[in-house]
FIKERO-472528 format. One record per residue (C-alpha): residue number from 1; residue in three letters; x, y, z. Coordinates in Angstrom, 1 decimal, padded with zeros to 4 digits. Layout:
N
{n:NUM; res:ALA; u:X; v:Y; w:Z} $
...
% end
This chain:
353
{n:1; res:MET; u:-009.5; v:-007.0; w:-019.0} $
{n:2; res:ARG; u:-007.2; v:-006.1; w:-021.6} $
{n:3; res:PHE; u:-008.5; v:-003.1; w:-022.9} $
{n:4; res:TYR; u:-008.7; v:-001.8; w:-019.2} $
{n:5; res:LYS; u:-005.1; v:-002.6; w:-018.7} $
{n:6; res:LEU; u:-003.9; v:-000.7; w:-022.0} $
{n:7; res:LEU; u:-005.9; v:002.1; w:-020.9} $
{n:8; res:HIS; u:-004.3; v:002.2; w:-017.8} $
{n:9; res:ARG; u:-001.0; v:001.7; w:-019.4} $
{n:10; res:ILE; u:-001.5; v:005.2; w:-021.5} $
{n:11; res:LEU; u:-002.4; v:006.9; w:-018.5} $
{n:12; res:ASP; u:000.3; v:006.0; w:-016.8} $
{n:13; res:LEU; u:002.3; v:007.3; w:-019.8} $
{n:14; res:VAL; u:000.6; v:010.6; w:-019.9} $
{n:15; res:GLU; u:001.7; v:011.2; w:-016.1} $
{n:16; res:ILE; u:005.0; v:010.2; w:-016.6} $
{n:17; res:TYR; u:005.7; v:012.0; w:-019.9} $
{n:18; res:LEU; u:003.3; v:014.5; w:-019.8} $
{n:19; res:LYS; u:002.8; v:015.8; w:-016.4} $
{n:20; res:ARG; u:006.0; v:014.8; w:-014.6} $
{n:21; res:SER; u:008.7; v:015.4; w:-016.6} $
{n:22; res:LYS; u:007.2; v:017.5; w:-019.6} $
{n:23; res:SER; u:009.4; v:015.9; w:-021.8} $
{n:24; res:GLY; u:006.2; v:015.1; w:-024.4} $
{n:25; res:TRP; u:005.3; v:018.8; w:-024.2} $
{n:26; res:LEU; u:008.3; v:020.1; w:-025.8} $
{n:27; res:ILE; u:008.0; v:017.0; w:-028.2} $
{n:28; res:LEU; u:004.5; v:018.8; w:-029.2} $
{n:29; res:SER; u:005.3; v:022.1; w:-029.0} $
{n:30; res:GLY; u:008.3; v:021.3; w:-031.7} $
{n:31; res:PHE; u:006.3; v:019.8; w:-034.5} $
{n:32; res:SER; u:003.4; v:022.4; w:-034.2} $
{n:33; res:LEU; u:006.5; v:025.2; w:-034.5} $
{n:34; res:ILE; u:007.6; v:023.3; w:-037.6} $
{n:35; res:LEU; u:004.4; v:021.9; w:-038.8} $
{n:36; res:PHE; u:001.9; v:025.1; w:-038.5} $
{n:37; res:ARG; u:003.9; v:028.4; w:-039.5} $
{n:38; res:PRO; u:002.5; v:031.2; w:-041.1} $
{n:39; res:ILE; u:001.7; v:031.0; w:-044.9} $
{n:40; res:SER; u:000.9; v:033.1; w:-047.6} $
{n:41; res:VAL; u:-003.0; v:033.0; w:-048.4} $
{n:42; res:VAL; u:-004.9; v:034.7; w:-051.2} $
{n:43; res:PHE; u:-008.5; v:035.9; w:-050.7} $
{n:44; res:GLU; u:-010.3; v:036.6; w:-054.2} $
{n:45; res:PHE; u:-013.7; v:038.4; w:-054.4} $
{n:46; res:ARG; u:-015.5; v:037.5; w:-057.9} $
{n:47; res:SER; u:-018.4; v:038.2; w:-060.2} $
{n:48; res:GLY; u:-019.3; v:035.6; w:-061.9} $
{n:49; res:ASP; u:-017.0; v:032.9; w:-063.0} $
{n:50; res:THR; u:-014.8; v:035.7; w:-064.7} $
{n:51; res:GLU; u:-014.9; v:039.4; w:-063.2} $
{n:52; res:ILE; u:-012.2; v:039.8; w:-059.8} $
{n:53; res:LEU; u:-014.0; v:042.5; w:-057.8} $
{n:54; res:GLY; u:-010.6; v:042.4; w:-055.3} $
{n:55; res:SER; u:-008.0; v:040.2; w:-053.5} $
{n:56; res:ILE; u:-006.6; v:039.9; w:-050.1} $
{n:57; res:TYR; u:-003.1; v:038.9; w:-049.5} $
{n:58; res:SER; u:-002.3; v:037.4; w:-046.2} $
{n:59; res:LEU; u:001.3; v:039.0; w:-044.9} $
{n:60; res:LYS; u:004.0; v:036.3; w:-045.1} $
{n:61; res:PRO; u:007.0; v:036.6; w:-042.4} $
{n:62; res:PRO; u:010.5; v:037.0; w:-043.8} $
{n:63; res:ILE; u:012.5; v:034.2; w:-044.6} $
{n:64; res:PHE; u:014.4; v:034.4; w:-041.1} $
{n:65; res:ILE; u:011.3; v:034.5; w:-039.3} $
{n:66; res:ASP; u:010.3; v:031.0; w:-040.6} $
{n:67; res:ALA; u:013.8; v:029.8; w:-040.5} $
{n:68; res:ILE; u:014.0; v:030.6; w:-036.7} $
{n:69; res:GLN; u:010.8; v:028.7; w:-035.6} $
{n:70; res:ILE; u:012.0; v:026.0; w:-037.8} $
{n:71; res:VAL; u:015.8; v:025.6; w:-035.8} $
{n:72; res:VAL; u:013.0; v:026.6; w:-032.5} $
{n:73; res:GLY; u:011.0; v:024.0; w:-033.1} $
{n:74; res:LEU; u:013.7; v:021.4; w:-033.5} $
{n:75; res:SER; u:015.3; v:022.5; w:-030.5} $
{n:76; res:LEU; u:012.4; v:022.0; w:-028.5} $
{n:77; res:ILE; u:011.8; v:018.5; w:-030.3} $
{n:78; res:ILE; u:015.6; v:017.7; w:-029.3} $
{n:79; res:SER; u:015.4; v:018.9; w:-025.6} $
{n:80; res:GLY; u:012.1; v:016.7; w:-025.2} $
{n:81; res:LEU; u:013.7; v:013.7; w:-026.5} $
{n:82; res:TYR; u:016.8; v:014.2; w:-023.9} $
{n:83; res:MET; u:014.1; v:014.9; w:-021.2} $
{n:84; res:ALA; u:012.8; v:011.5; w:-022.4} $
{n:85; res:ILE; u:015.4; v:009.8; w:-022.1} $
{n:86; res:LYS; u:016.7; v:010.7; w:-019.0} $
{n:87; res:THR; u:012.9; v:010.0; w:-017.5} $
{n:88; res:HIS; u:013.4; v:006.8; w:-019.0} $
{n:89; res:MET; u:017.0; v:006.2; w:-017.3} $
{n:90; res:ALA; u:015.2; v:007.2; w:-014.2} $
{n:91; res:MET; u:012.4; v:004.8; w:-014.6} $
{n:92; res:SER; u:014.7; v:001.7; w:-015.3} $
{n:93; res:ARG; u:016.1; v:002.3; w:-011.6} $
{n:94; res:LYS; u:013.1; v:003.5; w:-009.5} $
{n:95; res:ARG; u:011.4; v:000.4; w:-008.3} $
{n:96; res:VAL; u:007.8; v:000.7; w:-006.7} $
{n:97; res:ILE; u:006.9; v:-002.3; w:-004.8} $
{n:98; res:ALA; u:003.4; v:-003.2; w:-004.1} $
{n:99; res:VAL; u:003.0; v:-006.1; w:-001.2} $
{n:100; res:GLU; u:-000.2; v:-007.5; w:-001.6} $
{n:101; res:LEU; u:-001.8; v:-010.5; w:000.9} $
{n:102; res:ARG; u:-005.2; v:-012.2; w:-000.6} $
{n:103; res:GLY; u:-005.8; v:-014.7; w:001.7} $
{n:104; res:LEU; u:-009.8; v:-014.1; w:002.2} $
{n:105; res:ASN; u:-012.6; v:-015.9; w:-000.1} $
{n:106; res:GLN; u:-015.0; v:-013.2; w:-000.4} $
{n:107; res:THR; u:-011.5; v:-010.9; w:-001.1} $
{n:108; res:VAL; u:-012.3; v:-008.9; w:-004.2} $
{n:109; res:ASP; u:-009.2; v:-009.3; w:-007.3} $
{n:110; res:SER; u:-009.2; v:-005.5; w:-007.5} $
{n:111; res:SER; u:-005.0; v:-004.8; w:-007.6} $
{n:112; res:LEU; u:-003.9; v:-003.3; w:-004.5} $
{n:113; res:GLU; u:-000.8; v:-002.0; w:-008.0} $
{n:114; res:GLU; u:-003.6; v:-000.2; w:-009.5} $
{n:115; res:ALA; u:-004.1; v:001.2; w:-006.5} $
{n:116; res:ILE; u:-000.9; v:003.3; w:-006.7} $
{n:117; res:PRO; u:-001.4; v:006.9; w:-007.6} $
{n:118; res:ARG; u:000.5; v:007.3; w:-010.9} $
{n:119; res:ARG; u:002.3; v:010.5; w:-009.9} $
{n:120; res:VAL; u:004.2; v:007.9; w:-007.9} $
{n:121; res:PHE; u:007.4; v:007.7; w:-009.9} $
{n:122; res:GLY; u:008.9; v:003.9; w:-010.8} $
{n:123; res:TYR; u:008.3; v:001.0; w:-012.2} $
{n:124; res:ARG; u:006.0; v:-001.2; w:-010.6} $
{n:125; res:ASP; u:007.1; v:-004.8; w:-009.4} $
{n:126; res:PRO; u:003.7; v:-006.6; w:-007.6} $
{n:127; res:ILE; u:004.8; v:-009.2; w:-004.8} $
{n:128; res:LEU; u:001.1; v:-011.0; w:-004.1} $
{n:129; res:ILE; u:000.7; v:-013.7; w:-001.6} $
{n:130; res:ASP; u:-002.6; v:-014.9; w:-002.6} $
{n:131; res:VAL; u:-003.2; v:-017.8; w:-000.2} $
{n:132; res:ARG; u:-007.0; v:-018.5; w:-000.5} $
{n:133; res:ASP; u:-008.2; v:-021.8; w:000.2} $
{n:134; res:LEU; u:-004.6; v:-023.2; w:000.8} $
{n:135; res:ILE; u:-004.4; v:-024.5; w:004.7} $
{n:136; res:LYS; u:-002.8; v:-022.7; w:007.1} $
{n:137; res:GLU; u:000.1; v:-024.4; w:007.2} $
{n:138; res:LYS; u:000.5; v:-023.9; w:003.2} $
{n:139; res:ALA; u:-000.5; v:-020.0; w:003.7} $
{n:140; res:LEU; u:002.0; v:-019.5; w:006.2} $
{n:141; res:GLU; u:004.6; v:-020.9; w:004.4} $
{n:142; res:MET; u:004.1; v:-018.7; w:001.8} $
{n:143; res:THR; u:004.1; v:-015.5; w:004.2} $
{n:144; res:ASN; u:007.3; v:-016.5; w:005.4} $
{n:145; res:GLN; u:008.9; v:-016.0; w:001.9} $
{n:146; res:LEU; u:008.2; v:-012.6; w:001.9} $
{n:147; res:PRO; u:011.6; v:-011.6; w:002.8} $
{n:148; res:ALA; u:013.0; v:-013.5; w:000.0} $
{n:149; res:ARG; u:010.7; v:-012.0; w:-002.1} $
{n:150; res:PHE; u:012.4; v:-008.6; w:-001.2} $
{n:151; res:ARG; u:015.3; v:-009.9; w:-001.7} $
{n:152; res:GLN; u:014.5; v:-010.5; w:-005.2} $
{n:153; res:ALA; u:012.7; v:-007.2; w:-006.1} $
{n:154; res:LYS; u:015.3; v:-005.2; w:-004.3} $
{n:155; res:ASP; u:018.3; v:-006.8; w:-006.8} $
{n:156; res:GLY; u:021.0; v:-004.6; w:-004.9} $
{n:157; res:ARG; u:019.2; v:-001.5; w:-005.6} $
{n:158; res:ASP; u:019.6; v:002.3; w:-003.2} $
{n:159; res:ARG; u:016.9; v:002.1; w:-000.7} $
{n:160; res:SER; u:016.6; v:005.6; w:-002.5} $
{n:161; res:ASP; u:015.5; v:003.9; w:-005.6} $
{n:162; res:LEU; u:012.8; v:001.8; w:-003.7} $
{n:163; res:THR; u:008.9; v:002.9; w:-002.6} $
{n:164; res:LEU; u:006.7; v:-000.1; w:-000.5} $
{n:165; res:TYR; u:003.6; v:000.0; w:-000.7} $
{n:166; res:ALA; u:001.6; v:-002.7; w:001.3} $
{n:167; res:GLY; u:-001.7; v:-004.1; w:002.2} $
{n:168; res:GLY; u:-004.2; v:-007.1; w:002.1} $
{n:169; res:LEU; u:-007.0; v:-008.8; w:003.5} $
{n:170; res:ALA; u:-005.8; v:-011.8; w:005.1} $
{n:171; res:PRO; u:-006.2; v:-013.9; w:008.3} $
{n:172; res:VAL; u:-005.0; v:-011.1; w:011.1} $
{n:173; res:PRO; u:-001.5; v:-013.7; w:012.2} $
{n:174; res:LEU; u:-000.5; v:-013.6; w:008.4} $
{n:175; res:LEU; u:-001.1; v:-009.8; w:008.2} $
{n:176; res:PHE; u:000.7; v:-008.9; w:011.4} $
{n:177; res:LEU; u:003.3; v:-011.7; w:010.0} $
{n:178; res:ALA; u:003.8; v:-009.9; w:006.8} $
{n:179; res:GLY; u:003.9; v:-006.5; w:009.3} $
{n:180; res:SER; u:007.0; v:-007.5; w:011.0} $
{n:181; res:PHE; u:009.0; v:-008.8; w:007.8} $
{n:182; res:ILE; u:008.3; v:-005.2; w:006.7} $
{n:183; res:ALA; u:009.1; v:-003.5; w:009.0} $
{n:184; res:ALA; u:013.0; v:-004.3; w:008.1} $
{n:185; res:GLU; u:012.4; v:-002.8; w:004.7} $
{n:186; res:SER; u:011.9; v:000.7; w:002.9} $
{n:187; res:LYS; u:009.8; v:003.4; w:004.5} $
{n:188; res:THR; u:006.1; v:002.3; w:004.1} $
{n:189; res:HIS; u:003.0; v:003.4; w:002.5} $
{n:190; res:TRP; u:000.2; v:001.5; w:003.9} $
{n:191; res:MET; u:-003.0; v:000.7; w:002.3} $
{n:192; res:ASP; u:-006.7; v:-000.1; w:003.5} $
{n:193; res:TRP; u:-009.8; v:-002.0; w:002.0} $
{n:194; res:ASP; u:-012.5; v:000.6; w:002.2} $
{n:195; res:ARG; u:-015.4; v:-001.5; w:002.2} $
{n:196; res:SER; u:-017.9; v:001.1; w:002.0} $
{n:197; res:LYS; u:-016.2; v:002.6; w:-001.2} $
{n:198; res:GLN; u:-015.0; v:-000.9; w:-002.5} $
{n:199; res:LYS; u:-011.7; v:000.7; w:-003.3} $
{n:200; res:TRP; u:-008.4; v:000.6; w:-002.0} $
{n:201; res:THR; u:-007.4; v:003.8; w:000.5} $
{n:202; res:LEU; u:-004.1; v:005.6; w:001.4} $
{n:203; res:ILE; u:-004.2; v:005.5; w:005.3} $
{n:204; res:GLU; u:-003.8; v:009.8; w:005.0} $
{n:205; res:GLU; u:-006.9; v:009.8; w:003.9} $
{n:206; res:GLY; u:-008.5; v:008.0; w:007.3} $
{n:207; res:VAL; u:-010.2; v:009.5; w:009.8} $
{n:208; res:ASP; u:-009.8; v:009.9; w:013.4} $
{n:209; res:CYS; u:-010.9; v:006.8; w:015.2} $
{n:210; res:GLY; u:-011.2; v:008.4; w:019.0} $
{n:211; res:ASN; u:-008.9; v:007.4; w:022.0} $
{n:212; res:LEU; u:-008.1; v:003.9; w:023.1} $
{n:213; res:THR; u:-008.6; v:002.3; w:026.6} $
{n:214; res:TRP; u:-005.7; v:000.4; w:028.3} $
{n:215; res:PRO; u:-006.1; v:-001.9; w:030.9} $
{n:216; res:ILE; u:-004.6; v:-001.3; w:034.5} $
{n:217; res:ILE; u:-002.4; v:-003.6; w:035.3} $
{n:218; res:ASP; u:-002.2; v:-004.4; w:039.7} $
{n:219; res:GLY; u:-000.8; v:-007.5; w:039.6} $
{n:220; res:LEU; u:-000.5; v:-010.2; w:037.2} $
{n:221; res:ASN; u:-001.2; v:-014.0; w:037.5} $
{n:222; res:GLY; u:002.0; v:-016.3; w:035.9} $
{n:223; res:ASP; u:004.0; v:-015.1; w:032.8} $
{n:224; res:GLU; u:001.4; v:-015.6; w:030.2} $
{n:225; res:VAL; u:-001.5; v:-012.7; w:029.4} $
{n:226; res:VAL; u:-004.3; v:-012.5; w:026.8} $
{n:227; res:LEU; u:-004.5; v:-009.3; w:025.7} $
{n:228; res:ALA; u:-007.6; v:-008.2; w:023.4} $
{n:229; res:MET; u:-007.7; v:-005.3; w:021.2} $
{n:230; res:SER; u:-011.4; v:-004.5; w:020.1} $
{n:231; res:ILE; u:-010.4; v:-001.5; w:017.5} $
{n:232; res:SER; u:-013.1; v:-002.6; w:014.7} $
{n:233; res:TYR; u:-015.7; v:-004.1; w:017.0} $
{n:234; res:PRO; u:-016.1; v:-005.5; w:020.1} $
{n:235; res:ILE; u:-014.3; v:-009.0; w:021.2} $
{n:236; res:ASP; u:-016.7; v:-011.3; w:023.2} $
{n:237; res:LYS; u:-014.6; v:-011.9; w:026.3} $
{n:238; res:THR; u:-017.2; v:-015.4; w:026.8} $
{n:239; res:GLU; u:-015.5; v:-016.6; w:023.5} $
{n:240; res:LEU; u:-012.2; v:-015.5; w:025.0} $
{n:241; res:LEU; u:-012.9; v:-017.6; w:028.2} $
{n:242; res:SER; u:-013.6; v:-020.8; w:026.0} $
{n:243; res:ALA; u:-010.5; v:-020.1; w:024.1} $
{n:244; res:PHE; u:-007.9; v:-019.4; w:027.1} $
{n:245; res:PRO; u:-009.7; v:-020.6; w:030.3} $
{n:246; res:ASP; u:-006.1; v:-021.0; w:032.5} $
{n:247; res:THR; u:-005.0; v:-017.4; w:031.4} $
{n:248; res:GLU; u:-005.7; v:-014.1; w:032.5} $
{n:249; res:ILE; u:-007.3; v:-011.9; w:030.1} $
{n:250; res:LEU; u:-006.7; v:-008.1; w:029.7} $
{n:251; res:GLU; u:-008.8; v:-006.0; w:027.4} $
{n:252; res:ALA; u:-008.0; v:-003.1; w:025.2} $
{n:253; res:GLY; u:-010.8; v:-001.0; w:022.8} $
{n:254; res:LEU; u:-011.8; v:002.0; w:021.5} $
{n:255; res:GLU; u:-014.8; v:003.9; w:023.2} $
{n:256; res:GLN; u:-016.1; v:003.9; w:020.1} $
{n:257; res:PRO; u:-016.2; v:000.6; w:017.5} $
{n:258; res:PHE; u:-014.6; v:001.7; w:014.2} $
{n:259; res:PRO; u:-015.7; v:-000.5; w:011.7} $
{n:260; res:GLY; u:-015.2; v:-000.7; w:008.2} $
{n:261; res:ARG; u:-013.8; v:002.7; w:007.8} $
{n:262; res:VAL; u:-009.8; v:003.6; w:007.3} $
{n:263; res:MET; u:-008.1; v:005.1; w:010.3} $
{n:264; res:SER; u:-006.3; v:008.3; w:009.6} $
{n:265; res:GLU; u:-002.2; v:008.6; w:010.0} $
{n:266; res:GLU; u:-002.0; v:010.3; w:013.0} $
{n:267; res:CYS; u:-004.8; v:008.0; w:014.9} $
{n:268; res:THR; u:-003.0; v:005.0; w:013.9} $
{n:269; res:HIS; u:000.5; v:006.4; w:014.9} $
{n:270; res:ARG; u:-001.2; v:006.8; w:018.4} $
{n:271; res:VAL; u:-002.7; v:002.5; w:018.8} $
{n:272; res:LEU; u:000.9; v:002.1; w:017.6} $
{n:273; res:ASN; u:003.2; v:003.7; w:020.6} $
{n:274; res:GLU; u:000.1; v:003.2; w:023.2} $
{n:275; res:PHE; u:000.5; v:-000.9; w:022.1} $
{n:276; res:LEU; u:004.2; v:-000.6; w:022.2} $
{n:277; res:LYS; u:004.2; v:000.9; w:025.6} $
{n:278; res:PHE; u:001.6; v:-001.6; w:027.1} $
{n:279; res:ILE; u:003.7; v:-004.5; w:025.9} $
{n:280; res:VAL; u:006.8; v:-003.1; w:027.3} $
{n:281; res:THR; u:004.6; v:-002.7; w:030.7} $
{n:282; res:LEU; u:004.0; v:-006.4; w:030.7} $
{n:283; res:GLN; u:007.2; v:-007.3; w:030.4} $
{n:284; res:ASN; u:008.6; v:-005.2; w:033.2} $
{n:285; res:GLN; u:005.7; v:-007.1; w:035.2} $
{n:286; res:GLY; u:007.7; v:-010.7; w:034.3} $
{n:287; res:VAL; u:005.5; v:-011.9; w:031.5} $
{n:288; res:ARG; u:007.4; v:-013.8; w:029.0} $
{n:289; res:ARG; u:004.5; v:-014.6; w:026.3} $
{n:290; res:VAL; u:001.4; v:-012.5; w:024.9} $
{n:291; res:HIS; u:-001.6; v:-014.2; w:023.1} $
{n:292; res:LEU; u:-002.9; v:-011.6; w:020.9} $
{n:293; res:ALA; u:-006.7; v:-011.1; w:020.0} $
{n:294; res:ILE; u:-006.9; v:-008.6; w:017.4} $
{n:295; res:ALA; u:-010.3; v:-007.2; w:016.0} $
{n:296; res:ALA; u:-009.0; v:-004.3; w:013.8} $
{n:297; res:SER; u:-008.5; v:-003.5; w:010.3} $
{n:298; res:SER; u:-006.1; v:-005.2; w:008.2} $
{n:299; res:ALA; u:-003.6; v:-002.0; w:007.6} $
{n:300; res:LEU; u:-003.6; v:-001.5; w:011.4} $
{n:301; res:SER; u:-003.0; v:-005.2; w:011.8} $
{n:302; res:MET; u:000.5; v:-004.8; w:009.4} $
{n:303; res:ARG; u:001.6; v:-001.9; w:011.2} $
{n:304; res:LEU; u:001.3; v:-003.6; w:014.8} $
{n:305; res:GLY; u:003.2; v:-006.3; w:013.4} $
{n:306; res:SER; u:005.7; v:-003.8; w:012.1} $
{n:307; res:PHE; u:005.9; v:-002.0; w:015.2} $
{n:308; res:TYR; u:006.6; v:-005.0; w:017.6} $
{n:309; res:SER; u:010.3; v:-005.6; w:018.4} $
{n:310; res:ARG; u:010.5; v:-009.1; w:017.6} $
{n:311; res:ARG; u:014.3; v:-009.5; w:019.2} $
{n:312; res:ASN; u:013.9; v:-007.6; w:022.6} $
{n:313; res:MET; u:009.9; v:-008.8; w:023.8} $
{n:314; res:PRO; u:007.7; v:-011.1; w:024.8} $
{n:315; res:GLU; u:006.8; v:-014.0; w:022.8} $
{n:316; res:LEU; u:003.7; v:-013.2; w:020.8} $
{n:317; res:ILE; u:001.1; v:-015.3; w:019.1} $
{n:318; res:VAL; u:-001.2; v:-013.5; w:017.4} $
{n:319; res:TYR; u:-004.6; v:-015.3; w:017.1} $
{n:320; res:GLN; u:-007.2; v:-015.9; w:013.8} $
{n:321; res:TYR; u:-010.6; v:-016.1; w:015.5} $
{n:322; res:GLN; u:-013.3; v:-018.5; w:014.0} $
{n:323; res:LYS; u:-016.6; v:-017.1; w:014.2} $
{n:324; res:GLY; u:-019.1; v:-019.8; w:015.1} $
{n:325; res:GLN; u:-016.8; v:-022.4; w:017.0} $
{n:326; res:ILE; u:-018.2; v:-022.1; w:020.5} $
{n:327; res:ASP; u:-015.5; v:-024.5; w:021.9} $
{n:328; res:ASN; u:-012.8; v:-022.8; w:020.6} $
{n:329; res:PRO; u:-013.3; v:-020.0; w:018.9} $
{n:330; res:TYR; u:-009.5; v:-019.0; w:018.7} $
{n:331; res:PRO; u:-008.3; v:-022.5; w:017.2} $
{n:332; res:TRP; u:-004.9; v:-021.4; w:016.0} $
{n:333; res:GLY; u:-002.1; v:-019.0; w:015.7} $
{n:334; res:VAL; u:001.2; v:-018.2; w:014.4} $
{n:335; res:ILE; u:004.1; v:-017.4; w:017.1} $
{n:336; res:MET; u:006.0; v:-014.3; w:015.5} $
{n:337; res:PRO; u:009.7; v:-014.5; w:015.0} $
{n:338; res:GLY; u:012.0; v:-013.8; w:017.6} $
{n:339; res:SER; u:015.5; v:-014.0; w:018.4} $
{n:340; res:GLU; u:015.7; v:-017.5; w:017.4} $
{n:341; res:GLU; u:013.7; v:-017.6; w:015.2} $
{n:342; res:GLU; u:013.4; v:-016.3; w:011.8} $
{n:343; res:MET; u:010.4; v:-017.4; w:010.4} $
{n:344; res:GLY; u:006.6; v:-017.5; w:012.1} $
{n:345; res:LYS; u:005.3; v:-020.9; w:012.9} $
{n:346; res:ILE; u:002.1; v:-022.3; w:013.5} $
{n:347; res:HIS; u:000.2; v:-022.8; w:017.3} $
{n:348; res:ASN; u:-002.7; v:-025.3; w:017.5} $
{n:349; res:ASN; u:-004.3; v:-024.2; w:020.6} $
{n:350; res:LEU; u:-005.4; v:-027.3; w:021.8} $
{n:351; res:ILE; u:-007.7; v:-026.7; w:025.2} $
{n:352; res:PRO; u:-007.0; v:-028.6; w:027.7} $
{n:353; res:ALA; u:-010.2; v:-031.6; w:028.6} $
% end
């Protein structure tokens, strides 16, 4: 592991000082000019040990050419050092914040920070929220600390000096909540875990997902609804009926399931915009609380949270699915922050006897 980190650091330095700023190439070129100047060489042809049959002399350049080469070499070295100092000063200002949630027992230890492309300029500042093996209350408490950790990482820096990458493998309510906190930060580059390739992947490298079908609303019974979004796999309606027996259920889903693959940026934006419009439609129908069940990738779950306008929309509770719990497969969720609450709160889904 130490060798891997050392190799990773060396490659980072190569990327910064040889590819990005070119300062390394200037310094190497300068030393090459100084150390490998033309010199006079004599080649003698002998017969035996004493008789010299002939000699060939290489041409030694005039001394002023030699001096010019030394001056040019020194100039390249000084220019390279100057560029290296400027690059180092820029690096000290730039921050690349890597937000990662780890909350599933089967989560791999492949760091999202290490998956950020080396071409991205700036000092890496990871924010790891590891909630594996924690009870839901403690896991929520750690996720609620994300805004404070953002403030600490930014440390008064200008937004132009900050780059944010985010992703995670954790319970859906925590991912959605983290996304709602990230929404207020700088431009975010979202990463998703590609299960087939077993690596973190940028959303830009995803594939199209097809069209999402939304329910037609023709009158609602009450001011609460269950919204089930089947993206990566179909949500079982019988399980929804078990968990929410007295609440109207609305189902949205892709025409074709999208399991284990990374969704393209274009398709993701389409889903996000349609989600936002549908929530507004529910609000216009008098809905005051939405119970949300999501079967989607981790990145999409976070981005849905980043799109949800918590101050101007109905109260939202995002639920965790527990496979195998027949009586109540959605036992708990997180109430998203609203106009009065700045942090998420645990909601235990108690089914009436």
